[in-house]
C-alpha positions in Angstrom: 38.0 176.3 89.8 41.5 175.4 89.5 43.1 176.6 86.4 41.2 178.3 83.9 40.7 177.0 79.9 43.0 178.0 77.4 45.3 180.9 78.5 48.2 180.0 76.3 51.5 181.1 78.3 53.6 180.7 75.3 51.6 182.3 72.7 54.3 183.0 69.8 56.1 179.7 70.4 53.1 177.5 70.2 50.9 179.2 68.1 53.5 179.8 65.1 53.6 176.0 64.7 50.4 175.0 65.0 48.9 177.5 62.6 49.2 175.0 59.9 45.7 174.1 58.3 44.2 171.6 56.9 40.6 169.7 55.8 38.9 168.3 58.7 36.1 165.1 58.4 34.8 163.2 61.2 32.2 160.2 61.7 28.1 161.0 63.1 28.7 159.7 66.6 25.2 161.1 67.2 23.0 158.3 66.4 25.2 154.9 67.3 23.7 151.7 67.8 23.3 149.8 71.0 26.0 146.7 70.5 27.0 143.8 73.0 28.3 145.3 75.2 29.2 149.6 75.9 32.7 150.0 77.3 32.9 153.6 78.3 36.7 154.5 79.9 37.4 158.4 81.6 40.2 160.2 81.7 43.7 159.1 80.7 46.0 161.7 81.2 49.1 159.9 79.4 49.1 156.3 81.9 49.7 154.1 79.4 50.3 151.1 81.5 46.6 151.8 83.6 44.8 152.4 80.4 45.7 149.2 78.7 45.6 147.5 82.1 41.8 148.6 82.1 41.2 147.7 78.2 42.4 144.1 78.9 40.1 144.3 82.5 37.1 145.0 80.5 38.1 142.3 78.1 38.1 144.6 75.1 42.2 143.7 74.1 44.3 140.8 74.7 47.6 140.2 76.1 49.2 141.8 72.6 46.6 144.9 72.9 45.0 143.4 70.0 41.2 144.5 69.8 39.0 141.2 70.9 36.1 142.3 72.0 34.1 141.7 68.5 31.2 144.3 67.9 31.7 145.8 71.1 31.7 150.2 71.2 34.4 151.3 73.4 33.5 155.0 74.3 36.8 157.4 75.6 35.4 160.4 76.9 38.5 162.5 76.4 41.8 163.8 78.3 44.4 161.2 76.8 46.8 164.2 77.1 49.2 165.8 79.6 50.1 164.9 83.0 51.6 161.6 82.3 54.5 161.0 80.6 53.1 158.6 77.6 50.1 160.2 75.9 51.6 159.1 72.4 51.9 155.8 73.4 48.1 156.4 74.5 47.2 158.0 71.2 49.3 155.0 69.1 47.1 152.5 70.8 43.8 154.3 70.5 44.4 155.3 66.6 45.2 151.4 66.1 42.3 149.9 68.0 40.2 152.4 66.4 41.1 149.9 62.9 41.1 147.0 64.4 37.6 147.0 66.3 36.3 148.6 62.2 37.5 145.3 60.8 35.4 143.1 63.7 32.1 145.1 63.3 33.1 147.3 66.4 33.9 150.6 67.2 36.0 152.8 69.1 34.8 156.4 69.9 37.3 158.7 71.0 36.1 162.0 72.4 37.4 165.3 73.0 38.3 166.1 76.4 39.1 169.8 77.6 43.2 169.1 77.8 43.1 167.8 73.9 41.8 171.5 72.8 44.3 173.3 75.6 46.5 171.7 73.3 45.3 172.4 70.4 45.2 176.3 71.4 48.6 176.3 72.2 48.6 176.0 76.2 50.9 173.4 77.4 50.7 174.3 80.7 50.2 170.8 81.7 52.6 169.0 79.1 54.4 166.0 81.1 58.3 167.6 80.7 59.3 163.9 80.0 56.7 163.6 77.1 58.7 165.7 75.1 61.5 162.9 75.1 59.6 160.7 73.5 59.5 163.1 70.4 63.2 163.4 70.0 65.1 162.7 67.5 69.2 162.7 66.1 68.1 165.7 64.5 66.4 167.7 67.4 69.2 170.0 68.3 69.2 171.1 64.6 65.3 171.4 64.2 64.7 173.9 67.6 68.3 175.8 66.0 65.9 176.3 62.6 63.1 177.2 64.7 65.1 179.3 67.1 66.4 181.2 63.7 62.5 182.1 62.4 61.8 183.5 66.4 64.7 185.5 66.7 64.1 187.0 62.8 60.9 188.2 63.6 61.8 189.7 67.1 64.1 191.7 65.7 61.7 192.7 62.9 59.4 193.8 66.0 61.6 195.6 67.8 63.0 197.2 64.9 59.7 198.6 64.3 58.7 199.5 67.4 62.1 201.3 68.0 63.1 199.1 71.1 66.5 197.4 71.8 66.2 193.4 72.3 67.6 191.9 74.0 68.5 188.6 72.7 70.3 186.9 75.2 67.4 187.1 77.3 65.1 185.7 75.0 67.8 183.1 74.2 67.3 181.8 77.1 63.6 182.1 77.3 63.5 180.3 74.7 65.8 177.3 75.5 63.2 177.0 78.7 59.7 177.2 77.0 61.2 174.8 74.3 63.1 171.8 75.2 64.3 169.2 72.5 61.4 167.5 71.3 58.9 170.7 71.4 59.3 171.5 68.0 58.7 167.7 66.6 55.8 167.6 69.6 54.1 170.7 68.7 54.3 169.9 64.7 52.6 166.4 65.4 49.7 168.3 66.9 49.4 170.9 64.2 46.3 170.5 61.5 48.9 168.6 59.0 50.6 166.6 62.2 49.3 162.9 62.6 48.0 163.6 65.8 47.1 166.2 65.0 44.4 165.2 61.9 43.9 162.5 64.3 42.3 164.6 67.0 40.5 167.4 65.1 38.1 164.6 63.7 36.9 163.8 67.1 33.6 164.9 68.8 32.4 166.4 71.7 29.9 164.2 72.2 28.3 160.6 71.3 25.1 159.0 72.1 25.1 155.3 71.8 21.2 154.2 72.1 19.8 156.2 74.5 22.9 157.0 76.2 24.9 160.3 75.7 28.2 160.5 75.9 31.3 163.7 76.9 33.8 165.1 78.5 32.6 167.8 81.0 29.0 168.1 81.0 25.4 169.8 79.7 23.9 173.0 80.5 20.5 173.2 79.1 21.3 175.8 77.0 23.9 173.6 75.6 22.0 170.9 75.3 19.0 172.7 73.8 21.6 173.0 70.5 21.3 169.3 70.1 24.5 166.3 69.5 25.0 166.9 66.0 25.5 170.7 66.0 27.3 170.7 69.6 30.1 168.7 67.4 29.8 171.0 64.6 30.3 173.9 66.4 33.3 172.7 68.3 34.6 171.4 65.5 34.6 174.8 63.4 36.0 176.2 66.7 39.3 174.1 66.8 39.9 174.6 63.0 37.9 176.9 60.6 37.4 179.3 63.3 41.0 178.4 65.3 42.1 182.4 65.4 39.3 183.6 66.4 39.3 180.9 69.1 42.3 182.0 70.5 41.6 185.3 70.8 38.8 184.8 73.4 38.9 181.2 74.2 36.0 181.4 77.2 33.4 182.4 74.5 33.6 179.5 72.9 32.0 175.6 73.2 35.6 174.3 72.8 37.1 175.9 75.4 34.6 178.1 77.5 33.5 177.0 81.5 30.2 176.1 80.3 31.1 174.2 77.0 30.5 170.5 77.1 34.5 169.9 77.6 34.9 172.0 80.8 31.1 172.3 82.3 30.9 170.8 85.5 27.7 171.4 86.9 26.8 167.4 86.5 29.1 166.9 88.7 28.8 169.4 91.4 25.4 170.7 91.2 22.8 169.8 94.0 21.0 167.5 93.0 17.4 168.7 94.2 18.0 172.1 93.1 19.7 171.2 89.6 16.9 168.4 89.0 14.9 170.5 86.3 17.8 171.6 84.4 18.7 167.5 83.9 15.3 166.8 82.6 16.0 169.8 80.1 19.2 168.2 79.3 17.5 165.0 78.8 15.0 165.6 77.0 16.7 167.8 74.9 19.2 164.9 73.9 16.5 162.5 73.7 18.6 160.4 76.3 17.8 158.7 79.5 21.0 159.0 81.0 24.5 161.0 80.6 28.0 159.3 81.0 30.9 162.1 81.9 34.7 161.7 82.5 36.7 165.4 83.6 35.7 165.5 87.3 37.8 163.3 89.5 35.2 160.9 92.0 36.3 161.5 95.4 36.4 157.5 96.0 38.1 156.2 92.7 34.9 154.3 91.9 32.3 155.3 89.3 30.0 157.1 90.6 26.3 157.6 89.6 24.2 160.9 90.5 20.5 161.6 90.3 19.7 158.3 90.5 21.9 157.2 87.5 20.8 159.2 85.2 24.7 160.3 85.5 27.3 158.7 85.9 30.5 159.7 86.6 33.4 157.7 85.1 36.4 159.6 86.2 37.9 157.7 88.6 41.3 159.0 88.5 43.3 156.4 86.4 46.7 158.4 86.2 48.8 157.6 89.6 48.2 161.7 89.7 44.8 160.8 91.5 45.9 157.5 92.6 45.8 155.2 89.6 42.2 153.5 90.3 41.5 151.7 87.8 38.1 151.6 86.3 35.5 151.2 83.4 31.6 151.4 82.9 30.1 148.8 81.1 26.6 149.4 79.5 24.3 145.9 78.0 22.1 145.8 75.8 19.2 145.5 78.1 20.3 149.2 79.3 21.6 147.9 83.0 25.0 149.4 83.9 27.8 147.8 86.1 31.3 149.8 87.2 34.5 146.8 86.0 37.4 147.0 88.9 40.5 144.9 89.2 38.5 143.6 92.5 35.8 143.0 90.2 32.1 143.8 88.9 29.8 145.9 90.6 26.3 145.8 89.4 24.4 149.3 88.9 21.3 148.5 87.7 19.3 151.3 85.2 18.8 154.6 85.5 16.2 155.4 88.6 13.8 157.8 88.4 14.7 159.8 91.7 18.0 161.2 92.1 20.4 159.5 95.0 23.1 162.2 96.5 26.3 161.4 96.4 29.5 163.1 98.0 30.9 166.1 95.9 33.6 165.7 93.4 37.2 166.9 93.5 37.6 169.6 91.5 41.0 170.0 89.4 41.5 171.3 85.8 
Protein backbone atom coordinates (compact mmCIF):
# COMPACT_ATOMS: atom_id res chain seq x y z
CA UNK A 1 0.00 0.00 0.00
CA UNK A 2 1.27 3.48 -0.86
CA UNK A 3 1.56 5.42 2.39
CA UNK A 4 0.99 4.02 5.84
CA UNK A 5 -1.85 5.24 8.04
CA UNK A 6 -1.18 7.66 10.83
CA UNK A 7 2.57 7.76 11.33
CA UNK A 8 2.89 11.41 12.42
CA UNK A 9 6.24 12.88 11.30
CA UNK A 10 5.81 15.83 13.70
CA UNK A 11 4.39 14.26 16.86
CA UNK A 12 5.60 17.01 19.17
CA UNK A 13 4.40 20.02 17.19
CA UNK A 14 1.07 18.67 16.02
CA UNK A 15 0.01 16.68 19.07
CA UNK A 16 0.81 19.52 21.49
CA UNK A 17 -1.78 21.62 19.70
CA UNK A 18 -4.23 18.77 19.15
CA UNK A 19 -4.20 17.62 22.78
CA UNK A 20 -7.24 19.69 23.71
CA UNK A 21 -10.42 17.75 24.49
CA UNK A 22 -14.10 18.56 24.34
CA UNK A 23 -17.41 16.69 24.69
CA UNK A 24 -18.61 15.08 21.46
CA UNK A 25 -22.10 13.98 20.46
CA UNK A 26 -23.12 12.90 16.98
CA UNK A 27 -26.37 12.26 15.14
CA UNK A 28 -27.29 8.69 14.34
CA UNK A 29 -26.63 7.89 10.67
CA UNK A 30 -27.52 4.20 10.77
CA UNK A 31 -31.23 4.38 10.09
CA UNK A 32 -31.82 7.25 7.69
CA UNK A 33 -35.11 6.97 5.82
CA UNK A 34 -34.89 7.00 2.02
CA UNK A 35 -35.73 10.37 0.48
CA UNK A 36 -36.92 11.57 -2.90
CA UNK A 37 -33.28 11.48 -3.98
CA UNK A 38 -30.03 10.24 -2.50
CA UNK A 39 -26.86 11.70 -3.98
CA UNK A 40 -23.43 10.37 -2.98
CA UNK A 41 -20.17 12.18 -3.69
CA UNK A 42 -16.69 10.78 -3.15
CA UNK A 43 -13.29 12.16 -2.18
CA UNK A 44 -12.89 15.94 -2.54
CA UNK A 45 -9.32 16.56 -1.29
CA UNK A 46 -9.58 20.33 -1.18
CA UNK A 47 -10.90 20.65 -4.75
CA UNK A 48 -13.48 23.31 -3.92
CA UNK A 49 -14.38 24.44 -7.43
CA UNK A 50 -14.83 20.87 -8.67
CA UNK A 51 -16.88 20.00 -5.60
CA UNK A 52 -19.22 22.93 -6.24
CA UNK A 53 -19.47 21.90 -9.89
CA UNK A 54 -20.51 18.38 -8.84
CA UNK A 55 -23.14 19.70 -6.42
CA UNK A 56 -24.59 21.95 -9.14
CA UNK A 57 -24.45 19.16 -11.70
CA UNK A 58 -26.47 16.99 -9.29
CA UNK A 59 -29.03 19.75 -8.73
CA UNK A 60 -28.23 20.12 -5.03
CA UNK A 61 -27.15 23.77 -4.95
CA UNK A 62 -27.94 26.85 -7.00
CA UNK A 63 -25.58 29.35 -8.62
CA UNK A 64 -24.95 30.91 -5.20
CA UNK A 65 -24.19 27.47 -3.71
CA UNK A 66 -27.38 27.53 -1.63
CA UNK A 67 -29.25 24.29 -0.97
CA UNK A 68 -32.02 23.85 -3.54
CA UNK A 69 -32.74 20.11 -3.35
CA UNK A 70 -35.60 20.06 -0.85
CA UNK A 71 -35.75 16.78 1.08
CA UNK A 72 -32.88 15.10 -0.81
CA UNK A 73 -30.07 13.40 1.10
CA UNK A 74 -26.46 14.18 0.21
CA UNK A 75 -23.89 11.67 1.46
CA UNK A 76 -20.24 12.68 1.19
CA UNK A 77 -17.98 9.71 1.90
CA UNK A 78 -14.97 11.47 3.41
CA UNK A 79 -11.52 12.80 2.48
CA UNK A 80 -12.45 16.44 2.30
CA UNK A 81 -8.92 17.29 3.45
CA UNK A 82 -5.33 17.19 2.14
CA UNK A 83 -3.71 17.32 -1.30
CA UNK A 84 -5.66 20.33 -2.58
CA UNK A 85 -5.38 23.91 -1.27
CA UNK A 86 -9.05 24.71 -0.59
CA UNK A 87 -10.09 22.25 2.11
CA UNK A 88 -11.13 25.09 4.40
CA UNK A 89 -13.63 26.38 1.85
CA UNK A 90 -14.93 22.83 1.33
CA UNK A 91 -15.53 22.45 5.07
CA UNK A 92 -17.22 25.83 5.35
CA UNK A 93 -19.53 24.95 2.46
CA UNK A 94 -20.55 21.56 3.85
CA UNK A 95 -21.09 22.95 7.33
CA UNK A 96 -23.40 25.60 5.87
CA UNK A 97 -25.25 23.20 3.57
CA UNK A 98 -25.85 20.89 6.52
CA UNK A 99 -27.92 23.63 8.17
CA UNK A 100 -29.66 24.75 5.00
CA UNK A 101 -30.69 21.23 4.01
CA UNK A 102 -32.18 20.62 7.43
CA UNK A 103 -34.45 23.65 7.03
CA UNK A 104 -35.77 22.14 3.79
CA UNK A 105 -36.31 18.68 5.35
CA UNK A 106 -33.24 17.44 3.52
CA UNK A 107 -30.03 16.13 5.00
CA UNK A 108 -26.28 16.39 4.46
CA UNK A 109 -24.38 13.39 5.80
CA UNK A 110 -20.63 14.01 5.83
CA UNK A 111 -18.65 10.91 6.76
CA UNK A 112 -15.10 10.51 8.00
CA UNK A 113 -12.32 9.58 5.62
CA UNK A 114 -8.85 8.37 6.51
CA UNK A 115 -7.41 11.84 5.82
CA UNK A 116 -9.71 13.48 8.38
CA UNK A 117 -8.49 11.03 11.01
CA UNK A 118 -4.86 11.45 9.94
CA UNK A 119 -5.16 15.17 10.61
CA UNK A 120 -6.77 14.54 14.00
CA UNK A 121 -3.87 12.28 14.96
CA UNK A 122 -1.23 14.81 13.90
CA UNK A 123 -0.24 13.14 10.62
CA UNK A 124 0.05 16.15 8.32
CA UNK A 125 2.09 14.63 5.50
CA UNK A 126 -0.50 15.34 2.84
CA UNK A 127 -1.50 18.88 3.81
CA UNK A 128 -1.06 21.14 0.79
CA UNK A 129 1.48 23.87 1.68
CA UNK A 130 -0.95 26.50 0.37
CA UNK A 131 -3.49 25.32 2.92
CA UNK A 132 -1.53 27.01 5.72
CA UNK A 133 -1.80 30.29 3.82
CA UNK A 134 -5.58 30.11 4.23
CA UNK A 135 -5.15 30.23 8.03
CA UNK A 136 -2.68 33.11 8.23
CA UNK A 137 -3.69 36.24 10.11
CA UNK A 138 -1.93 39.55 10.85
CA UNK A 139 -0.86 37.98 14.17
CA UNK A 140 0.60 34.78 12.73
CA UNK A 141 4.23 35.80 13.36
CA UNK A 142 3.42 36.53 17.00
CA UNK A 143 1.38 33.34 17.42
CA UNK A 144 4.12 31.19 15.93
CA UNK A 145 6.79 32.85 18.10
CA UNK A 146 4.78 32.12 21.24
CA UNK A 147 4.47 28.50 20.17
CA UNK A 148 8.21 28.38 19.43
CA UNK A 149 8.99 29.60 22.92
CA UNK A 150 6.85 26.83 24.43
CA UNK A 151 8.62 24.24 22.25
CA UNK A 152 12.04 25.64 23.17
CA UNK A 153 11.25 25.58 26.89
CA UNK A 154 10.12 21.97 26.70
CA UNK A 155 13.16 20.87 24.70
CA UNK A 156 15.54 22.64 27.10
CA UNK A 157 13.93 20.83 30.03
CA UNK A 158 14.22 17.50 28.23
CA UNK A 159 17.88 18.08 27.32
CA UNK A 160 18.74 19.16 30.86
CA UNK A 161 17.04 16.08 32.34
CA UNK A 162 18.94 13.83 29.93
CA UNK A 163 22.26 15.61 30.49
CA UNK A 164 22.48 16.52 26.79
CA UNK A 165 23.38 19.67 24.89
CA UNK A 166 20.58 21.16 22.84
CA UNK A 167 21.43 22.60 19.41
CA UNK A 168 18.95 25.46 19.49
CA UNK A 169 19.87 26.85 16.07
CA UNK A 170 19.21 23.50 14.40
CA UNK A 171 15.98 23.12 16.36
CA UNK A 172 14.83 26.56 15.21
CA UNK A 173 15.51 25.75 11.56
CA UNK A 174 13.59 22.49 11.86
CA UNK A 175 10.72 24.27 13.61
CA UNK A 176 10.38 26.93 10.92
CA UNK A 177 10.38 24.26 8.22
CA UNK A 178 7.73 22.14 9.93
CA UNK A 179 5.60 25.05 11.19
CA UNK A 180 5.05 27.65 8.44
CA UNK A 181 2.96 30.71 9.19
CA UNK A 182 -0.62 29.55 9.60
CA UNK A 183 0.42 26.14 10.97
CA UNK A 184 -0.50 26.96 14.57
CA UNK A 185 -3.85 28.47 13.63
CA UNK A 186 -4.75 25.57 11.35
CA UNK A 187 -3.81 22.93 13.89
CA UNK A 188 -5.76 24.70 16.61
CA UNK A 189 -8.78 24.90 14.29
CA UNK A 190 -8.65 21.10 13.90
CA UNK A 191 -8.23 20.41 17.61
CA UNK A 192 -11.22 19.14 19.56
CA UNK A 193 -12.04 22.70 20.64
CA UNK A 194 -11.52 24.25 17.21
CA UNK A 195 -14.40 24.96 14.83
CA UNK A 196 -13.40 22.31 12.31
CA UNK A 197 -12.18 19.85 14.92
CA UNK A 198 -15.48 19.91 16.80
CA UNK A 199 -17.44 19.40 13.61
CA UNK A 200 -15.25 16.56 12.33
CA UNK A 201 -15.40 14.69 15.63
CA UNK A 202 -19.18 14.59 15.26
CA UNK A 203 -18.92 12.80 11.91
CA UNK A 204 -19.56 9.08 11.65
CA UNK A 205 -17.63 6.42 9.76
CA UNK A 206 -20.70 4.66 8.34
CA UNK A 207 -24.16 5.73 7.20
CA UNK A 208 -27.11 3.61 6.17
CA UNK A 209 -29.85 5.16 4.08
CA UNK A 210 -32.65 2.67 3.54
CA UNK A 211 -30.82 -0.54 2.68
CA UNK A 212 -27.70 1.05 1.20
CA UNK A 213 -24.55 1.46 3.32
CA UNK A 214 -22.12 4.32 2.69
CA UNK A 215 -18.57 4.62 4.00
CA UNK A 216 -15.13 5.77 2.96
CA UNK A 217 -12.99 2.65 2.63
CA UNK A 218 -14.73 -0.67 3.08
CA UNK A 219 -15.74 -3.43 5.47
CA UNK A 220 -14.32 -6.82 6.29
CA UNK A 221 -16.74 -9.49 7.53
CA UNK A 222 -15.25 -9.13 11.02
CA UNK A 223 -15.87 -5.38 11.19
CA UNK A 224 -19.30 -5.65 9.56
CA UNK A 225 -20.30 -8.09 12.29
CA UNK A 226 -20.09 -5.22 14.79
CA UNK A 227 -22.97 -3.45 13.08
CA UNK A 228 -23.31 0.14 11.94
CA UNK A 229 -23.82 1.82 15.29
CA UNK A 230 -21.08 -0.10 17.10
CA UNK A 231 -18.59 0.75 14.34
CA UNK A 232 -19.43 4.45 14.62
CA UNK A 233 -19.26 4.44 18.40
CA UNK A 234 -15.88 2.72 18.44
CA UNK A 235 -14.32 4.98 15.80
CA UNK A 236 -15.56 8.08 17.62
CA UNK A 237 -14.20 6.85 20.94
CA UNK A 238 -10.81 6.19 19.33
CA UNK A 239 -10.55 9.75 18.00
CA UNK A 240 -11.87 11.40 21.17
CA UNK A 241 -11.71 9.73 24.59
CA UNK A 242 -9.04 7.20 23.58
CA UNK A 243 -7.02 9.53 21.34
CA UNK A 244 -3.74 9.04 23.25
CA UNK A 245 -3.93 5.26 22.88
CA UNK A 246 -4.83 5.65 19.21
CA UNK A 247 -1.76 7.80 18.60
CA UNK A 248 0.48 5.24 20.29
CA UNK A 249 -0.76 2.32 18.20
CA UNK A 250 -2.94 3.59 15.33
CA UNK A 251 -2.77 0.39 13.29
CA UNK A 252 -4.51 -1.50 16.11
CA UNK A 253 -7.62 0.69 15.84
CA UNK A 254 -10.68 0.82 13.62
CA UNK A 255 -10.13 4.54 13.05
CA UNK A 256 -6.63 4.17 11.61
CA UNK A 257 -6.01 0.48 10.98
CA UNK A 258 -5.61 -0.88 7.46
CA UNK A 259 -8.60 -3.19 7.94
CA UNK A 260 -10.75 -0.48 9.49
CA UNK A 261 -13.67 1.13 7.63
CA UNK A 262 -11.63 4.19 6.62
CA UNK A 263 -8.66 2.35 5.09
CA UNK A 264 -9.78 -1.10 3.95
CA UNK A 265 -9.59 -1.58 0.17
CA UNK A 266 -10.79 -5.17 -0.21
CA UNK A 267 -14.15 -4.22 -1.70
CA UNK A 268 -12.30 -2.37 -4.47
CA UNK A 269 -9.42 -4.78 -5.03
CA UNK A 270 -10.28 -8.37 -4.14
CA UNK A 271 -11.08 -10.87 -6.86
CA UNK A 272 -14.85 -10.91 -7.17
CA UNK A 273 -15.31 -14.66 -7.47
CA UNK A 274 -13.06 -15.36 -4.48
CA UNK A 275 -14.46 -12.59 -2.29
CA UNK A 276 -18.12 -13.30 -3.06
CA UNK A 277 -18.80 -15.32 0.15
CA UNK A 278 -17.21 -12.60 2.28
CA UNK A 279 -19.33 -9.93 0.58
CA UNK A 280 -22.45 -11.94 1.33
CA UNK A 281 -21.43 -12.02 5.01
CA UNK A 282 -20.89 -8.28 5.00
CA UNK A 283 -24.23 -7.46 3.38
CA UNK A 284 -26.08 -9.83 5.71
CA UNK A 285 -24.42 -8.38 8.80
CA UNK A 286 -25.24 -4.83 7.72
CA UNK A 287 -28.74 -5.81 6.52
CA UNK A 288 -27.93 -4.07 3.25
CA UNK A 289 -28.31 -4.72 -0.47
CA UNK A 290 -25.39 -2.54 -1.56
CA UNK A 291 -22.26 -0.76 -0.30
CA UNK A 292 -21.11 2.62 -1.66
CA UNK A 293 -17.43 3.47 -1.06
CA UNK A 294 -14.82 6.09 -1.89
CA UNK A 295 -11.10 6.01 -1.01
CA UNK A 296 -9.84 4.02 -4.00
CA UNK A 297 -9.90 6.04 -7.20
CA UNK A 298 -11.30 4.26 -10.23
CA UNK A 299 -9.03 3.75 -13.24
CA UNK A 300 -11.64 5.12 -15.66
CA UNK A 301 -12.44 8.43 -13.97
CA UNK A 302 -16.04 7.18 -13.83
CA UNK A 303 -18.17 5.54 -11.15
CA UNK A 304 -17.73 1.77 -11.21
CA UNK A 305 -19.85 -1.13 -10.03
CA UNK A 306 -18.41 -4.36 -8.69
CA UNK A 307 -20.07 -7.59 -7.64
CA UNK A 308 -23.03 -6.93 -9.92
CA UNK A 309 -23.62 -3.49 -8.50
CA UNK A 310 -23.61 -4.55 -4.86
CA UNK A 311 -20.43 -2.52 -4.41
CA UNK A 312 -20.28 0.91 -6.03
CA UNK A 313 -17.00 2.85 -6.18
CA UNK A 314 -17.66 6.60 -6.38
CA UNK A 315 -14.17 8.10 -6.07
CA UNK A 316 -13.65 9.03 -9.72
CA UNK A 317 -10.76 11.39 -8.87
CA UNK A 318 -12.28 14.84 -8.26
CA UNK A 319 -8.94 16.35 -7.28
CA UNK A 320 -6.75 17.67 -10.10
CA UNK A 321 -4.09 15.32 -8.71
CA UNK A 322 -6.21 12.47 -10.08
CA UNK A 323 -7.50 14.15 -13.22
CA UNK A 324 -10.29 16.36 -11.89
CA UNK A 325 -13.08 13.96 -12.88
CA UNK A 326 -16.55 15.12 -11.86
CA UNK A 327 -19.05 12.44 -10.84
CA UNK A 328 -21.90 11.75 -8.44
CA UNK A 329 -24.10 8.75 -7.72
CA UNK A 330 -27.86 9.16 -7.59
CA UNK A 331 -30.20 6.60 -6.00
CA UNK A 332 -33.92 6.91 -6.65
CA UNK A 333 -36.69 5.81 -4.25
CA UNK A 334 -37.13 2.54 -6.16
CA UNK A 335 -33.48 1.65 -5.57
CA UNK A 336 -32.23 2.28 -9.09
CA UNK A 337 -28.85 3.94 -9.42
CA UNK A 338 -27.47 6.39 -11.95
CA UNK A 339 -24.06 7.98 -12.42
CA UNK A 340 -24.08 11.73 -13.05
CA UNK A 341 -21.36 13.33 -15.18
CA UNK A 342 -20.86 16.66 -16.98
CA UNK A 343 -21.55 14.81 -20.25
CA UNK A 344 -24.80 13.29 -19.07
CA UNK A 345 -26.56 10.72 -16.95
CA UNK A 346 -25.71 7.01 -17.10
CA UNK A 347 -28.34 4.61 -15.80
CA UNK A 348 -26.85 1.78 -13.74
CA UNK A 349 -29.95 -0.06 -12.62
CA UNK A 350 -30.35 -1.82 -9.28
CA UNK A 351 -27.80 -4.23 -7.74
CA UNK A 352 -27.79 -7.58 -9.55
CA UNK A 353 -27.70 -11.07 -8.06
CA UNK A 354 -24.27 -11.94 -9.47
CA UNK A 355 -21.08 -9.91 -9.90
CA UNK A 356 -19.79 -8.46 -13.15
CA UNK A 357 -15.99 -8.08 -12.88
CA UNK A 358 -14.44 -4.75 -13.82
CA UNK A 359 -10.91 -3.44 -14.07
CA UNK A 360 -8.91 -3.21 -10.83
CA UNK A 361 -8.73 0.17 -9.15
CA UNK A 362 -5.79 2.50 -8.63
CA UNK A 363 -4.35 2.42 -5.11
CA UNK A 364 -3.40 5.63 -3.33
CA UNK A 365 -3.07 6.69 0.31
